C-alpha positions as CSV (number, residue, x, y, z in Angstrom):
1,M,12.2,-19.7,-8.1
2,A,10.3,-22.8,-7.2
3,L,7.1,-22.4,-5.3
4,G,7.0,-23.6,-1.7
5,S,5.0,-26.7,-0.8
6,V,2.4,-25.0,1.4
7,S,-1.3,-24.3,0.7
8,A,-2.6,-22.5,3.7
9,E,-1.4,-20.1,6.4
10,V,-1.8,-22.8,9.0
11,D,0.9,-24.8,7.2
12,L,3.4,-22.0,7.8
13,A,2.3,-21.6,11.4
14,N,2.9,-25.3,12.0
15,M,6.3,-25.3,10.4
16,A,7.3,-22.5,12.8
17,L,5.8,-24.3,15.8
18,Q,7.6,-27.6,14.9
19,R,10.9,-25.7,14.9
20,L,10.2,-24.9,18.5
21,G,9.3,-28.5,19.4
22,Q,5.6,-27.6,19.7
23,P,2.6,-29.7,18.6
24,V,0.8,-28.5,15.5
25,I,-2.5,-26.6,15.6
26,A,-5.5,-27.7,13.5
27,T,-6.6,-24.2,12.6
28,M,-5.4,-20.6,13.1
29,T,-8.6,-19.8,15.0
30,E,-8.7,-22.7,17.4
31,S,-8.9,-22.0,21.1
32,S,-5.3,-22.7,22.2
33,R,-2.4,-20.7,23.5
34,D,-0.2,-21.3,20.4
35,A,-3.0,-20.5,17.9
36,N,-3.7,-17.3,19.8
37,I,-0.1,-16.3,19.7
38,V,0.2,-17.2,16.0
39,N,-2.9,-15.0,15.2
40,Q,-1.3,-12.1,17.0
41,L,1.9,-12.3,15.1
42,Y,1.2,-13.8,11.6
43,D,0.0,-10.8,9.6
44,Q,2.6,-8.4,10.7
45,N,5.3,-11.1,10.3
46,R,4.1,-11.9,6.8
47,D,4.0,-8.3,5.6
48,F,7.4,-7.5,7.0
49,C,8.9,-10.5,5.2
50,L,7.2,-9.5,1.9
51,G,9.1,-6.2,2.2
52,I,12.6,-7.7,2.8
53,T,13.4,-8.0,-0.9
54,N,11.8,-7.8,-4.4
55,W,10.4,-11.3,-4.4
56,D,10.3,-12.7,-8.0
57,C,7.0,-14.5,-7.3
58,L,5.3,-11.3,-6.0
59,I,6.2,-8.6,-8.6
60,K,3.2,-7.2,-10.4
61,R,2.7,-4.5,-13.0
62,Q,-0.5,-2.4,-13.3
63,T,-1.7,0.8,-14.8
64,L,-2.7,3.5,-12.3
65,T,-5.7,5.8,-12.0
66,R,-5.4,9.5,-11.1
67,A,-6.0,10.0,-7.4
68,G,-9.5,11.0,-6.4
69,K,-10.8,11.0,-10.0
70,I,-14.5,11.5,-10.0
71,T,-16.8,12.6,-12.8
72,I,-18.6,16.0,-12.5
73,S,-22.2,16.0,-13.5
74,A,-23.2,19.5,-12.7
75,A,-21.7,22.9,-11.7
76,T,-23.4,26.0,-10.4
77,A,-22.0,29.4,-11.3
78,A,-22.6,31.0,-7.9
79,D,-20.8,32.6,-5.0
80,P,-19.3,30.2,-4.0
81,V,-19.1,27.6,-6.8
82,H,-20.9,24.3,-6.2
83,L,-20.1,21.0,-8.0
84,T,-22.1,17.8,-8.2
85,A,-19.8,14.7,-8.3
86,S,-21.7,11.6,-7.1
87,G,-19.7,9.2,-5.1
88,H,-16.7,11.5,-4.3
89,T,-14.6,10.9,-1.2
90,Y,-13.3,14.4,-0.6
91,I,-13.5,16.1,2.8
92,A,-13.2,19.8,3.8
93,N,-9.9,21.5,3.2
94,E,-8.5,19.0,0.7
95,L,-7.0,20.6,-2.5
96,V,-8.5,19.6,-5.8
97,T,-8.2,20.5,-9.5
98,V,-10.8,20.3,-12.3
99,E,-10.0,19.3,-15.9
100,D,-12.1,19.3,-19.1
101,A,-15.3,20.9,-17.7
102,G,-17.4,22.1,-20.6
103,G,-18.9,25.5,-20.6
104,M,-17.7,26.7,-17.2
105,T,-14.1,26.6,-18.5
106,Q,-12.9,29.0,-15.7
107,L,-12.8,25.9,-13.4
108,N,-10.2,24.0,-15.5
109,N,-6.7,23.6,-14.3
110,V,-7.2,25.8,-11.2
111,I,-6.3,24.6,-7.7
112,F,-9.3,24.8,-5.3
113,R,-9.8,24.1,-1.6
114,V,-12.9,22.1,-0.7
115,F,-14.8,24.3,1.7
116,A,-17.7,21.9,2.3
117,A,-18.4,18.4,1.2
118,G,-21.8,16.7,1.0
119,T,-22.6,13.2,-0.1
120,D,-22.5,14.1,-3.8
121,T,-21.7,17.8,-3.7
122,L,-18.7,20.0,-3.1
123,T,-18.3,23.7,-2.4
124,L,-15.1,25.2,-3.8
125,Y,-13.1,28.1,-2.3
126,A,-9.7,29.6,-3.2
127,T,-6.6,27.9,-1.7
128,D,-6.3,30.8,0.8
129,G,-9.8,29.9,2.2
130,T,-11.7,32.8,0.6
131,S,-14.9,32.4,-1.3
132,I,-14.7,32.2,-5.1
133,N,-17.4,34.3,-6.9
134,G,-18.4,32.3,-10.0
135,V,-21.5,34.3,-10.9
136,S,-19.8,35.6,-14.1
137,Y,-18.5,32.2,-15.1
138,G,-19.8,30.5,-18.2
139,A,-22.7,28.1,-17.9
140,Y,-21.7,24.5,-17.3
141,T,-22.6,22.2,-20.2
142,S,-21.1,18.8,-19.7
143,G,-18.1,16.7,-18.7
144,G,-15.2,17.3,-16.5
145,S,-13.4,15.4,-13.8
146,L,-12.2,16.3,-10.3
147,Y,-8.7,15.2,-9.1
148,R,-6.7,15.3,-5.9
149,Y,-4.1,18.0,-6.2
150,P,-0.6,16.4,-6.3
151,G,1.2,19.4,-4.6
152,N,3.9,21.6,-6.0
153,D,6.6,19.0,-6.4
154,F,4.8,16.7,-8.9
155,S,2.4,17.0,-11.8
156,Y,0.2,13.9,-11.0
157,A,-1.0,11.9,-8.0
158,Y,-2.2,8.3,-8.6
159,D,-4.0,5.8,-6.4
160,L,-1.9,2.7,-5.7
161,P,-3.5,-0.7,-6.0
162,T,-4.9,-2.0,-2.7
163,D,-2.5,-5.0,-2.8
164,C,0.7,-2.8,-3.2
165,E,3.3,-3.6,-0.5
166,R,6.2,-1.6,-2.0
167,V,6.6,0.3,-5.3
168,L,9.7,-0.7,-7.3
169,A,9.4,1.5,-10.5
170,V,7.1,3.8,-12.4
171,L,6.1,2.5,-15.8
172,D,4.9,4.3,-18.9
173,D,1.8,3.4,-20.9
174,T,3.6,0.4,-22.5
175,F,5.0,-0.8,-19.1
176,G,8.5,0.5,-20.0
177,K,10.7,1.9,-17.3
178,D,11.8,5.5,-17.7
179,T,14.2,6.4,-14.9
180,S,14.3,10.1,-16.0
181,Y,11.0,10.5,-14.1
182,R,11.0,11.3,-10.4
183,W,8.5,9.6,-8.2
184,V,7.6,9.1,-4.5
185,H,5.4,6.6,-2.7
186,Q,3.4,8.1,0.2
187,R,0.7,6.2,2.0
188,T,-1.7,4.9,-0.7
189,F,-0.6,7.4,-3.4
190,L,2.2,7.6,-6.0
191,Y,3.4,11.1,-7.0
192,T,5.2,11.6,-10.3
193,D,5.5,13.8,-13.3
194,M,4.6,11.0,-15.7
195,E,1.3,11.1,-17.4
196,N,-0.7,7.9,-17.8
197,A,1.7,6.1,-15.4
198,G,1.8,2.5,-14.2
199,A,3.7,0.9,-11.4
200,E,5.8,-2.2,-10.9
201,Y,5.4,-3.2,-7.3
202,V,5.7,-6.0,-4.7
203,K,2.3,-7.4,-4.2
204,Q,0.9,-8.0,-0.7
205,E,0.1,-11.6,-1.5
206,T,-1.8,-13.5,1.3
207,D,-2.1,-16.8,-0.5
208,P,0.9,-19.0,0.7
209,S,0.5,-21.4,-2.3
210,L,1.9,-18.7,-4.5
211,Y,5.1,-18.2,-2.3
212,E,8.4,-19.4,-3.6
213,S,10.5,-21.7,-1.3
214,D,12.8,-18.8,-0.2
215,L,9.9,-16.7,1.0
216,V,8.4,-19.7,2.9
217,E,11.7,-20.2,4.7
218,V,11.9,-16.5,5.6
219,I,8.4,-16.3,6.9
220,V,8.6,-19.5,8.9
221,A,12.0,-18.7,10.4
222,R,11.0,-15.2,11.6
223,L,7.7,-16.5,12.9
224,A,9.4,-19.2,14.9
225,W,11.8,-16.6,16.3
226,F,8.9,-14.4,17.5
227,I,6.8,-17.2,18.8
228,G,9.8,-18.6,20.7
229,Q,10.1,-15.3,22.5
230,R,6.6,-15.7,23.8
231,I,6.6,-19.4,24.9
232,H,10.2,-20.7,25.2
233,A,12.6,-20.5,28.2
234,D,15.5,-21.8,26.2
235,K,17.6,-18.9,25.0
236,D,19.6,-21.1,22.7
237,I,16.5,-22.1,20.7
238,I,15.4,-18.5,20.4
239,A,19.0,-17.5,19.2
240,R,19.0,-20.4,16.7
241,C,15.7,-19.3,15.2
242,Y,17.0,-15.8,14.9
243,G,20.1,-17.1,13.2
244,E,18.0,-19.1,10.8
245,F,16.0,-16.0,9.9
246,Q,19.1,-13.9,9.3
247,A,20.6,-16.6,7.1
248,S,17.4,-17.2,5.1
249,A,16.9,-13.4,4.6
250,A,20.5,-13.0,3.3
251,R,20.0,-15.9,0.8
252,A,16.7,-14.4,-0.4
253,K,18.4,-11.1,-1.1
254,L,21.0,-12.8,-3.3
255,T,18.5,-14.9,-5.3
256,N,15.9,-12.2,-5.8
257,A,16.2,-8.6,-7.0
258,Q,18.2,-6.7,-4.3
259,G,16.2,-5.3,-1.5
260,S,17.1,-3.2,1.5
261,R,15.2,-3.6,4.7
262,D,16.3,-3.8,8.3
263,E,15.8,-7.3,9.6
264,G,14.0,-6.2,12.8
265,E,16.1,-6.9,15.8
266,P,13.6,-7.1,18.7
267,S,13.5,-4.6,21.5
268,A,14.8,-5.6,25.0
269,L,11.2,-6.1,26.1
270,W,10.5,-8.7,23.3
271,A,13.8,-10.4,23.9
272,K,12.9,-11.3,27.5
273,V,12.5,-15.0,28.1
274,R,9.2,-16.1,29.4
């Protein structure tokens, strides 16, 4: 698909305003009614439109990192067991697993509950909340990593890239798609049984210069529709903008990989003419 002829967010905002017969704004942050309204609506509108279909210009592939992975630098065989893992982000009551710890091998591949978490330290309990007596464990020598426990339904949990809008497929270590693997996207995590997984996903791209023309049209049409509900008394203009959004979204789904997302009919409150 050809890229749209825009270079900045304000270009999209002005295209929407012009459809409503409004003057253009100089910047998204200027002190004006229309700029303030655009600022309130723009990010949500953009992100919704990015999720309408699998935009060809936004599809990205990337290898993933196991969720919560942090290197262990020390372990104390005590009652309860204490770990040192500098920079960890765990909090109390999270479930974790340890892999490849040297010496204190009793820690490996066991599910633990974090009882207490310091800046760089963790105290481990059993999953039922009882203390684990590690006095008889082997002496820690080196190595080992801590991971977020993926739950009973999947073998691995992965951190998704911060720019992930929507996961399309799980990839193997050569970026091949193996549909025999189950997976689920929840919050910022991907759960699957695939080891060394990657992901194909729709990127949350904020640079309009990278948008194809179909995406520009969808963003502008929907933004005009929502701005119109804030500032326009002419119901026909608002209805026209909504019709343009519906038509552009339908075209986009035909010209890009098929998507399935509700087009966001406004509530009765939003539909009131001002």
